[in-house]
OpenMM code with the backbone's topology and positions (N, CA, C; nanometers):
from openmm import Vec3, app, unit

residues = "MET ASN ASN LYS ASN TYR ALA GLU VAL LEU ILE ASP GLY LYS ILE TYR THR LEU GLY GLY ALA GLU ASP GLN GLU TYR PHE GLN LYS VAL ALA GLY TYR ILE THR GLY LYS MET ASN GLU LEU LYS LYS GLN ASP ARG PHE SER ARG GLN SER GLN GLU TYR GLN ALA VAL MET VAL ALA LEU ASN ILE ALA ASP ASP TYR PHE LYS ALA LEU SER LYS VAL GLU GLU SER SER ARG ARG CYS GLU GLU MET GLU LYS GLU THR TYR SER LEU LYS HIS GLU LEU VAL THR THR GLN MET ASN LEU GLU ARG ARG GLU ARG GLU LEU GLU GLN ALA GLN ALA GLU LEU LYS GLU ASN ARG GLU GLU LEU MET LYS LEU ARG THR ILE GLN ALA THR ALA ALA GLN ASN GLN ARG ASN ASN GLY PRO TYR GLY GLY GLN HIS TYR ASN PRO ASN ASN ASN ARG ARG".split()
positions = [
    Vec3(9.0640, 12.8200, 13.2263),
    Vec3(8.9921, 12.7432, 13.3241),
    Vec3(9.1409, 12.6557, 13.3534),
    Vec3(9.2086, 12.6620, 13.4660),
    Vec3(9.3017, 12.6058, 13.5455),
    Vec3(9.2945, 12.5444, 13.6233),
    Vec3(9.2563, 12.4181, 13.5915),
    Vec3(9.2601, 12.3386, 13.6967),
    Vec3(9.3626, 12.2630, 13.7330),
    Vec3(9.4076, 12.2689, 13.8607),
    Vec3(9.5420, 12.2139, 13.9578),
    Vec3(9.4678, 12.1176, 14.0666),
    Vec3(9.5500, 11.9722, 14.0120),
    Vec3(9.4970, 11.8715, 14.1260),
    Vec3(9.5952, 11.8743, 14.1805),
    Vec3(9.5793, 11.8118, 14.3376),
    Vec3(9.6834, 11.7898, 14.4545),
    Vec3(9.6571, 11.6421, 14.5090),
    Vec3(9.7806, 11.5901, 14.4922),
    Vec3(9.7784, 11.4591, 14.5515),
    Vec3(9.8363, 11.4563, 14.6595),
    Vec3(9.8314, 11.3886, 14.7805),
    Vec3(9.9458, 11.3248, 14.9143),
    Vec3(9.9827, 11.1995, 14.8431),
    Vec3(10.1325, 11.1965, 14.8244),
    Vec3(10.1790, 11.0737, 14.7797),
    Vec3(10.3178, 11.0511, 14.8762),
    Vec3(10.3548, 10.9300, 14.9143),
    Vec3(10.4525, 10.8483, 14.9343),
    Vec3(10.5775, 10.8389, 14.9055),
    Vec3(10.6947, 10.8676, 14.8722),
    Vec3(10.8140, 10.8659, 14.8590),
    Vec3(10.9151, 10.8631, 14.9565),
    Vec3(10.9563, 10.7495, 14.9927),
    Vec3(11.0711, 10.6621, 15.0580),
    Vec3(11.0154, 10.7373, 15.1838),
    Vec3(10.9009, 10.6931, 15.2452),
    Vec3(10.8458, 10.7037, 15.3811),
    Vec3(10.8252, 10.8058, 15.3937),
    Vec3(10.7825, 10.9308, 15.3322),
    Vec3(10.7901, 11.0519, 15.3778),
    Vec3(10.6657, 11.1237, 15.2690),
    Vec3(10.5898, 11.1728, 15.3279),
    Vec3(10.4506, 11.2283, 15.2513),
    Vec3(10.4870, 11.3541, 15.1690),
    Vec3(10.4313, 11.3698, 15.0630),
    Vec3(10.4649, 11.5049, 15.0063),
    Vec3(10.3442, 11.5215, 14.9284),
    Vec3(10.3261, 11.6507, 14.8919),
    Vec3(10.1616, 11.6908, 14.8415),
    Vec3(10.2232, 11.7609, 14.6977),
    Vec3(10.2208, 11.6897, 14.5934),
    Vec3(10.2214, 11.7597, 14.4883),
    Vec3(10.0923, 11.7646, 14.4208),
    Vec3(10.1246, 11.8866, 14.3479),
    Vec3(10.0086, 11.9458, 14.2736),
    Vec3(10.0441, 11.9791, 14.1071),
    Vec3(9.9282, 11.9588, 14.0236),
    Vec3(9.9771, 11.9588, 13.8766),
    Vec3(9.8524, 11.9816, 13.7874),
    Vec3(9.8346, 11.9835, 13.6791),
    Vec3(9.7254, 11.9199, 13.5956),
    Vec3(9.6781, 11.7970, 13.5741),
    Vec3(9.7669, 11.6521, 13.5751),
    Vec3(9.7612, 11.5324, 13.5922),
    Vec3(9.6279, 11.5027, 13.7039),
    Vec3(9.6220, 11.3645, 13.6946),
    Vec3(9.4936, 11.3604, 13.8437),
    Vec3(9.5958, 11.2711, 13.9198),
    Vec3(9.5407, 11.2077, 14.0300),
    Vec3(9.5926, 11.1660, 14.1425),
    Vec3(9.6041, 11.0330, 14.1082),
    Vec3(9.6466, 10.9722, 14.0346),
    Vec3(9.6323, 10.8366, 13.9972),
    Vec3(9.7571, 10.8584, 13.9178),
    Vec3(9.7847, 10.9707, 13.8349),
    Vec3(9.9221, 10.9670, 13.7898),
    Vec3(10.0456, 11.0436, 13.9141),
    Vec3(10.0138, 11.1234, 13.9751),
    Vec3(10.0658, 11.1440, 14.1200),
    Vec3(10.1383, 11.0004, 14.1475),
    Vec3(10.0611, 10.8933, 14.1701),
    Vec3(10.0745, 10.8498, 14.2631),
    Vec3(10.1921, 10.7385, 14.1811),
    Vec3(10.1455, 10.7098, 14.0514),
    Vec3(10.2305, 10.6740, 13.9820),
    Vec3(10.4192, 10.7000, 13.9745),
    Vec3(10.4085, 10.8159, 13.9553),
    Vec3(10.5191, 10.8901, 13.9754),
    Vec3(10.5892, 10.8623, 14.1116),
    Vec3(10.5153, 10.8556, 14.2113),
    Vec3(10.6130, 10.9068, 14.3654),
    Vec3(10.6494, 10.7500, 14.3578),
    Vec3(10.5869, 10.6252, 14.2926),
    Vec3(10.5760, 10.5013, 14.2992),
    Vec3(10.7023, 10.4647, 14.2049),
    Vec3(10.7331, 10.5302, 14.1265),
    Vec3(10.8617, 10.4939, 14.0145),
    Vec3(10.9586, 10.5524, 14.1033),
    Vec3(10.9185, 10.6723, 14.1605),
    Vec3(11.0616, 10.7315, 14.2430),
    Vec3(11.0965, 10.6296, 14.3383),
    Vec3(11.0096, 10.6064, 14.4253),
    Vec3(10.9951, 10.5141, 14.5384),
    Vec3(11.0929, 10.3884, 14.5213),
    Vec3(11.0403, 10.3321, 14.3949),
    Vec3(11.0946, 10.2265, 14.3353),
    Vec3(11.2234, 10.2340, 14.2686),
    Vec3(11.3001, 10.3385, 14.2435),
    Vec3(11.4019, 10.3826, 14.2454),
    Vec3(11.4889, 10.3850, 14.3416),
    Vec3(11.5002, 10.4413, 14.4332),
    Vec3(11.5001, 10.4534, 14.5873),
    Vec3(11.5666, 10.3229, 14.5878),
    Vec3(11.4080, 10.2618, 14.6560),
    Vec3(11.4625, 10.1301, 14.6817),
    Vec3(11.5562, 10.0262, 14.6143),
    Vec3(11.5697, 10.0173, 14.4489),
    Vec3(11.6504, 9.9658, 14.3934),
    Vec3(11.7853, 10.0153, 14.4407),
    Vec3(11.8021, 10.1316, 14.4820),
    Vec3(11.9721, 10.1542, 14.5108),
    Vec3(12.0076, 10.1720, 14.6351),
    Vec3(11.9155, 10.1441, 14.7064),
    Vec3(11.9146, 10.1050, 14.8530),
    Vec3(11.9501, 9.9405, 14.9083),
    Vec3(11.9579, 9.8530, 14.7850),
    Vec3(11.9706, 9.7509, 14.7750),
    Vec3(12.1288, 9.7330, 14.7709),
    Vec3(12.2237, 9.8190, 14.7351),
    Vec3(12.3451, 9.8099, 14.7369),
    Vec3(12.4166, 9.8709, 14.8468),
    Vec3(12.4778, 9.7642, 14.9118),
    Vec3(12.5570, 9.8515, 15.0432),
    Vec3(12.5902, 9.9876, 15.0658),
    Vec3(12.6642, 10.0475, 14.9940),
    Vec3(12.7544, 10.1527, 15.0114),
    Vec3(12.6346, 10.2412, 14.9404),
    Vec3(12.5274, 10.2403, 14.9539),
    Vec3(12.4393, 10.3577, 14.8679),
    Vec3(12.3747, 10.4051, 15.0205),
    Vec3(12.3269, 10.3617, 15.1234),
    Vec3(12.2722, 10.4012, 15.2090),
    Vec3(12.3816, 10.4411, 15.3184),
    Vec3(12.5014, 10.4215, 15.3081),
    Vec3(12.6148, 10.4888, 15.4196),
    Vec3(12.6090, 10.6417, 15.3282),
    Vec3(12.5983, 10.6821, 15.2305),
    Vec3(12.5849, 10.8067, 15.1769),
    Vec3(12.5388, 10.9130, 15.1831),
    Vec3(12.5643, 11.0263, 15.1844),
    Vec3(12.4872, 11.1287, 15.2512),
    Vec3(12.3374, 11.1750, 15.1564),
    Vec3(12.2743, 11.2237, 15.2018),
    Vec3(12.1425, 11.2234, 15.1650),
    Vec3(12.1205, 11.3116, 15.0527),
    Vec3(12.2271, 11.4046, 15.0127),
    Vec3(12.2232, 11.4759, 14.8917),
    Vec3(12.3143, 11.3539, 14.7975),
    Vec3(12.4213, 11.3055, 14.8237),
    Vec3(12.4657, 11.1804, 14.7238),
    Vec3(12.3462, 11.0799, 14.6843),
    Vec3(12.2712, 11.0573, 14.7496),
    Vec3(12.1278, 10.9656, 14.7644),
    Vec3(12.0587, 10.9928, 14.6388),
    Vec3(12.0378, 11.1764, 14.6801),
    Vec3(11.9341, 11.2228, 14.6008),
    Vec3(11.9675, 11.2151, 14.4285),
    Vec3(12.1446, 11.2841, 14.4307),
    Vec3(12.2251, 11.2686, 14.3063),
    Vec3(12.1856, 11.1512, 14.2068),
    Vec3(12.2183, 11.0104, 14.3127),
    Vec3(12.2119, 10.8895, 14.2537),
    Vec3(12.0758, 10.8548, 14.2232),
    Vec3(11.9699, 10.8905, 14.2481),
    Vec3(11.8375, 10.8728, 14.2575),
    Vec3(11.7868, 10.9385, 14.0953),
    Vec3(11.8801, 11.0970, 14.0888),
    Vec3(11.8275, 11.1604, 13.9641),
    Vec3(11.8761, 11.1214, 13.8646),
    Vec3(12.0131, 11.0889, 13.8892),
    Vec3(12.0927, 11.0301, 13.7595),
    Vec3(12.0554, 10.8690, 13.7113),
    Vec3(11.9794, 10.8307, 13.7701),
    Vec3(11.9258, 10.6852, 13.7610),
    Vec3(11.7625, 10.7343, 13.7174),
    Vec3(11.7210, 10.8316, 13.7083),
    Vec3(11.5739, 10.8356, 13.6459),
    Vec3(11.6455, 10.9078, 13.5141),
    Vec3(11.6966, 10.9938, 13.5384),
    Vec3(11.7456, 11.0653, 13.3888),
    Vec3(11.7889, 10.9302, 13.2903),
    Vec3(11.9179, 10.8379, 13.3633),
    Vec3(11.9318, 10.7210, 13.2611),
    Vec3(11.8194, 10.6683, 13.2160),
    Vec3(11.7082, 10.6272, 13.2948),
    Vec3(11.5594, 10.5902, 13.2317),
    Vec3(11.4964, 10.6501, 13.0995),
    Vec3(11.5167, 10.7623, 13.1516),
    Vec3(11.4176, 10.8888, 13.0806),
    Vec3(11.5349, 10.8820, 12.9321),
    Vec3(11.6215, 10.9136, 12.9509),
    Vec3(11.7237, 10.9426, 12.8088),
    Vec3(11.7304, 10.7694, 12.6918),
    Vec3(11.6993, 10.6374, 12.7740),
    Vec3(11.6737, 10.5365, 12.7334),
    Vec3(11.5406, 10.5393, 12.6531),
    Vec3(11.4376, 10.5922, 12.7283),
    Vec3(11.3387, 10.5496, 12.7037),
    Vec3(11.3080, 10.6648, 12.5737),
    Vec3(11.3964, 10.8046, 12.5351),
    Vec3(11.3793, 10.8707, 12.4580),
    Vec3(11.4078, 10.8522, 12.3278),
    Vec3(11.5238, 10.7387, 12.3639),
    Vec3(11.6229, 10.6464, 12.2413),
    Vec3(11.5114, 10.6253, 12.1730),
    Vec3(11.4338, 10.5266, 12.2645),
    Vec3(11.3506, 10.3992, 12.2429),
    Vec3(11.2441, 10.4467, 12.1436),
    Vec3(11.1620, 10.6003, 12.2224),
    Vec3(11.0963, 10.6673, 12.0905),
    Vec3(11.1259, 10.7396, 11.9779),
    Vec3(11.2782, 10.7948, 11.9729),
    Vec3(11.3318, 10.7952, 11.8653),
    Vec3(11.3321, 10.6736, 11.7573),
    Vec3(11.3922, 10.5765, 11.8104),
    Vec3(11.3729, 10.4631, 11.7141),
    Vec3(11.2870, 10.4354, 11.6819),
    Vec3(11.1890, 10.4485, 11.7510),
    Vec3(11.0343, 10.3901, 11.6851),
    Vec3(10.9597, 10.4798, 11.6090),
    Vec3(11.0017, 10.6347, 11.6699),
    Vec3(10.9814, 10.7429, 11.5169),
    Vec3(11.0164, 10.6876, 11.4008),
    Vec3(11.1513, 10.6444, 11.3856),
    Vec3(11.2055, 10.6489, 11.2870),
    Vec3(11.1673, 10.5228, 11.2458),
    Vec3(11.1441, 10.3871, 11.2733),
    Vec3(11.0991, 10.3069, 11.2188),
    Vec3(10.9567, 10.3302, 11.1569),
    Vec3(10.8774, 10.4109, 11.2149),
    Vec3(10.7195, 10.3845, 11.1840),
    Vec3(10.7509, 10.5241, 11.0723),
    Vec3(10.8432, 10.6114, 11.0494),
    Vec3(10.8613, 10.7006, 10.9365),
    Vec3(10.9183, 10.6026, 10.8264),
    Vec3(10.9895, 10.4801, 10.8423),
    Vec3(11.0156, 10.4035, 10.7037),
    Vec3(10.9054, 10.3245, 10.6764),
    Vec3(10.8360, 10.3037, 10.7676),
    Vec3(10.7385, 10.1930, 10.7709),
    Vec3(10.6237, 10.2852, 10.6602),
    Vec3(10.6157, 10.4169, 10.7237),
    Vec3(10.4904, 10.4540, 10.6099),
    Vec3(10.5598, 10.4931, 10.4878),
    Vec3(10.6734, 10.5226, 10.4928),
    Vec3(10.7318, 10.5074, 10.3661),
    Vec3(10.7249, 10.4208, 10.2145),
    Vec3(10.7259, 10.2687, 10.3606),
    Vec3(10.7393, 10.1532, 10.2449),
    Vec3(10.5753, 10.1259, 10.2241),
    Vec3(10.4548, 10.1694, 10.3177),
    Vec3(10.3804, 10.2044, 10.3095),
    Vec3(10.2993, 10.2546, 10.1650),
    Vec3(10.3283, 10.3498, 10.1645),
    Vec3(10.3170, 10.4302, 10.0437),
    Vec3(10.4021, 10.3852, 9.9322),
    Vec3(10.5212, 10.3257, 9.9127),
    Vec3(10.5722, 10.2410, 9.8027),
    Vec3(10.4736, 10.1129, 9.7833),
    Vec3(10.4707, 10.0626, 9.8657),
    Vec3(10.3509, 9.9153, 9.8670),
    Vec3(10.2508, 9.9902, 9.8077),
    Vec3(10.1491, 10.0912, 9.8353),
    Vec3(10.0472, 10.1038, 9.8025),
    Vec3(10.0717, 10.1477, 9.6431),
    Vec3(10.1565, 10.2226, 9.6313),
    Vec3(10.2195, 10.2729, 9.4807),
    Vec3(10.2047, 10.1665, 9.3479),
    Vec3(10.2752, 10.0572, 9.4657),
    Vec3(10.3116, 9.9813, 9.3849),
    Vec3(10.1776, 9.8549, 9.3382),
    Vec3(10.0788, 9.8742, 9.4591),
    Vec3(9.9414, 9.7852, 9.4178),
    Vec3(9.8811, 9.8678, 9.2896),
    Vec3(9.8927, 9.9961, 9.3352),
    Vec3(9.7913, 10.0603, 9.2407),
    Vec3(9.8671, 10.0470, 9.0974),
    Vec3(9.9661, 10.0640, 9.0555),
    Vec3(10.0171, 10.0243, 8.9556),
    Vec3(9.9626, 9.8587, 8.8739),
    Vec3(10.0330, 9.8016, 8.9736),
    Vec3(9.9622, 9.6282, 8.9170),
    Vec3(9.8280, 9.6337, 8.8754),
    Vec3(9.7366, 9.7117, 8.9711),
    Vec3(9.5954, 9.6845, 8.9432),
    Vec3(9.5775, 9.7708, 8.8215),
    Vec3(9.6406, 9.8350, 8.7608),
    Vec3(9.5997, 9.9343, 8.6213),
    Vec3(9.6380, 9.8509, 8.5216),
    Vec3(9.7626, 9.7545, 8.5500),
    Vec3(9.8554, 9.6493, 8.4660),
    Vec3(9.7141, 9.5407, 8.4219),
    Vec3(9.6928, 9.5105, 8.5571),
    Vec3(9.5903, 9.3934, 8.5709),
    Vec3(9.4425, 9.4579, 8.4914),
    Vec3(9.3980, 9.5507, 8.4867),
    Vec3(9.3125, 9.5836, 8.4345),
    Vec3(9.3061, 9.6181, 8.2905),
    Vec3(9.4459, 9.6935, 8.2466),
    Vec3(9.4802, 9.6673, 8.1203),
    Vec3(9.5163, 9.5474, 8.0210),
    Vec3(9.5703, 9.4615, 8.0828),
    Vec3(9.5803, 9.2864, 8.0635),
    Vec3(9.4699, 9.2455, 8.0639),
    Vec3(9.3521, 9.3000, 8.1413),
    Vec3(9.1994, 9.2138, 8.1564),
    Vec3(9.1375, 9.2394, 8.0152),
    Vec3(9.1738, 9.3623, 8.0079),
    Vec3(9.1075, 9.4649, 7.8524),
    Vec3(9.1583, 9.4143, 7.7288),
    Vec3(9.2838, 9.3741, 7.7376),
    Vec3(9.3650, 9.3119, 7.6169),
    Vec3(9.3047, 9.1662, 7.5837),
    Vec3(9.2247, 9.0809, 7.7225),
    Vec3(9.2604, 8.9182, 7.6986),
    Vec3(9.0969, 8.9751, 7.6711),
    Vec3(9.0055, 9.0247, 7.7282),
    Vec3(8.8616, 9.0575, 7.6290),
    Vec3(8.8734, 9.0827, 7.4981),
    Vec3(8.9687, 9.1658, 7.4598),
    Vec3(8.9907, 9.1863, 7.3002),
    Vec3(9.0392, 9.0401, 7.2106),
    Vec3(9.1368, 8.9975, 7.2574),
    Vec3(9.1952, 8.9194, 7.2057),
    Vec3(9.0956, 8.7530, 7.2347),
    Vec3(8.9850, 8.7712, 7.3277),
    Vec3(8.8957, 8.6604, 7.3251),
    Vec3(8.7581, 8.6992, 7.1921),
    Vec3(8.7561, 8.8095, 7.2196),
    Vec3(8.6683, 8.8248, 7.1514),
    Vec3(8.7263, 8.8303, 6.9730),
    Vec3(8.8398, 8.8832, 6.9537),
    Vec3(8.9205, 8.8380, 6.8447),
    Vec3(8.8975, 8.6778, 6.7937),
    Vec3(8.9442, 8.6123, 6.9080),
    Vec3(8.9667, 8.4749, 6.8569),
    Vec3(8.8129, 8.4097, 6.8303),
    Vec3(8.7273, 8.4386, 6.9110),
    Vec3(8.5675, 8.4016, 6.9100),
    Vec3(8.5225, 8.4673, 6.7663),
    Vec3(8.5469, 8.5675, 6.7055),
    Vec3(8.5236, 8.6104, 6.5498),
    Vec3(8.6014, 8.5053, 6.4537),
    Vec3(8.7256, 8.4819, 6.4721),
    Vec3(8.8167, 8.3934, 6.4049),
    Vec3(8.7686, 8.2920, 6.3796),
    Vec3(8.6820, 8.2089, 6.5046),
    Vec3(8.6668, 8.0827, 6.5132),
    Vec3(8.5031, 8.0422, 6.4192),
    Vec3(8.4311, 8.1571, 6.4093),
    Vec3(8.3130, 8.1707, 6.3519),
    Vec3(8.3831, 8.2150, 6.2032),
    Vec3(8.4593, 8.2897, 6.1757),
    Vec3(8.4997, 8.3017, 6.0391),
    Vec3(8.5539, 8.1485, 6.0017),
    Vec3(8.6510, 8.0884, 6.0530),
    Vec3(8.6980, 7.9770, 6.0476),
    Vec3(8.5849, 7.8518, 6.0745),
    Vec3(8.4741, 7.8549, 6.0685),
    Vec3(8.3630, 7.7942, 6.0903),
    Vec3(8.2551, 7.8058, 5.9423),
    Vec3(8.2691, 7.9127, 5.9027),
    Vec3(8.2299, 7.9786, 5.7986),
    Vec3(8.2889, 7.9129, 5.6846),
    Vec3(8.4075, 7.9290, 5.6738),
    Vec3(8.5041, 7.8641, 5.5571),
    Vec3(8.4970, 7.6950, 5.5806),
    Vec3(8.4953, 7.6844, 5.6969),
    Vec3(8.4947, 7.5186, 5.6600),
    Vec3(8.3541, 7.4833, 5.6354),
    Vec3(8.2402, 7.5338, 5.6774),
    Vec3(8.1143, 7.5135, 5.5775),
    Vec3(8.1188, 7.5007, 5.4248),
    Vec3(8.1933, 7.6622, 5.3923),
    Vec3(8.1642, 7.6792, 5.2543),
    Vec3(8.2753, 7.5749, 5.1871),
    Vec3(8.3817, 7.5393, 5.2060),
    Vec3(8.4819, 7.4395, 5.1868),
    Vec3(8.3872, 7.3028, 5.1649),
    Vec3(8.3746, 7.2570, 5.2870),
    Vec3(8.2746, 7.1064, 5.2702),
    Vec3(8.1662, 7.1307, 5.1633),
    Vec3(8.0639, 7.2182, 5.1720),
    Vec3(7.9848, 7.2623, 5.0865),
    Vec3(8.0259, 7.2411, 4.9473),
    Vec3(8.1731, 7.2968, 4.9414),
    Vec3(8.2453, 7.3107, 4.8148),
    Vec3(8.2906, 7.1429, 4.7883),
    Vec3(8.3076, 7.1094, 4.8296),
    Vec3(8.3874, 6.9402, 4.8185),
    Vec3(8.2322, 6.8827, 4.7623),
    Vec3(8.1543, 6.8631, 4.8864),
    Vec3(8.0391, 6.8370, 4.8516),
    Vec3(7.9532, 6.8289, 4.7062),
    Vec3(7.9536, 6.9512, 4.6727),
    Vec3(7.8850, 6.9898, 4.5186),
    Vec3(7.9946, 6.8822, 4.4160),
    Vec3(8.1553, 6.9511, 4.4376),
    Vec3(8.1947, 6.8529, 4.3559),
    Vec3(8.1941, 6.7117, 4.3683),
    Vec3(8.1816, 6.6633, 4.4522),
    Vec3(8.1603, 6.5079, 4.4648),
    Vec3(8.0269, 6.4695, 4.3747),
    Vec3(7.9125, 6.5484, 4.4236),
    Vec3(7.7738, 6.5155, 4.3406),
    Vec3(7.8218, 6.5361, 4.2048),
    Vec3(7.8310, 6.6703, 4.1798),
    Vec3(7.8337, 6.7224, 4.0338),
    Vec3(7.9751, 6.6718, 3.9202),
    Vec3(8.0686, 6.6398, 4.0168),
    Vec3(8.1951, 6.5751, 3.9126),
    Vec3(8.3004, 6.6630, 3.9111),
    Vec3(8.3704, 6.6244, 3.8267),
    Vec3(8.4794, 6.7466, 3.8170),
    Vec3(8.4801, 6.8545, 3.6780),
    Vec3(8.3025, 6.7831, 3.5985),
    Vec3(8.2872, 6.8661, 3.4714),
    Vec3(8.1505, 6.9442, 3.4878),
    Vec3(8.1084, 7.0053, 3.6454),
    Vec3(8.0058, 7.0372, 3.6291),
    Vec3(7.8740, 6.9825, 3.6438),
    Vec3(7.9021, 6.8456, 3.6767),
    Vec3(7.7214, 6.7798, 3.6371),
    Vec3(7.7551, 6.7623, 3.5173),
    Vec3(7.8097, 6.7629, 3.4586),
    Vec3(7.8268, 6.6642, 3.3040),
    Vec3(7.9161, 6.5507, 3.3018),
    Vec3(7.9047, 6.4469, 3.2593),
    Vec3(7.9754, 6.3480, 3.2790),
    Vec3(8.0720, 6.3590, 3.1382),
    Vec3(8.1572, 6.3324, 3.1682),
    Vec3(8.2759, 6.3130, 3.0549),
    Vec3(8.2368, 6.1866, 2.9297),
    Vec3(8.2204, 6.1961, 2.8551),
    Vec3(8.1797, 6.0872, 2.7634),
    Vec3(8.2867, 6.0764, 2.6430),
    Vec3(8.3984, 6.0146, 2.6447),
    Vec3(8.5143, 6.0272, 2.5072),
    Vec3(8.4376, 5.9904, 2.3926),
    Vec3(8.3201, 5.9396, 2.4136),
    Vec3(8.2785, 5.8875, 2.2637),
    Vec3(8.1801, 5.9634, 2.1964),
    Vec3(8.1511, 6.0956, 2.2791),
    Vec3(8.0874, 6.2228, 2.2456),
    Vec3(8.2083, 6.3679, 2.2191),
    Vec3(8.2981, 6.3264, 2.1367),
    Vec3(8.3915, 6.3604, 2.1257),
    Vec3(8.3287, 6.4589, 1.9862),
    Vec3(8.2269, 6.5327, 1.9381),
    Vec3(8.1993, 6.5696, 1.8263),
    Vec3(8.2345, 6.7207, 1.8476),
    Vec3(8.2721, 6.7598, 1.6992),
    Vec3(8.3607, 6.9062, 1.6938),
    Vec3(8.2573, 6.9370, 1.5675),
] * unit.nanometer
topology = app.Topology()
chain = topology.addChain("A")
for resn in residues:
    res = topology.addResidue(resn, chain)
    for name in ("N", "CA", "C"):
        topology.addAtom(name, app.Element.getBySymbol(name[0]), res)
């Protein structure tokens, strides 16, 4: 389907009929832009004294200037967007790497904590054995429960 829209627009005091795929609102916007450019140039004293052809060329040059400036901004925005996408990719990669390192460190920490717990339990067992041995030694004396009697020196 080829829907062509038409709109009557006012440009510099004259009515023109525009046609195209765009809607009437768009045509009015374009016409308003051109009229604005013409009014901007008419504020200059010498512009109105020039021929219609000269005036038309000056309007076209100003519109072309605006177009290329806008195009330059779009290109710069595209370049910045590409840079940002690259930076985003780099940051995502760095984030994934950092998350992987964090997970590895968390596993290492859990293992170290488990080992520490085991070592503490082993230490407690050894201290209990040591304390029991020391208590037995105090209770039994250095001769295994027999008291040393120097008078009992029989051979």
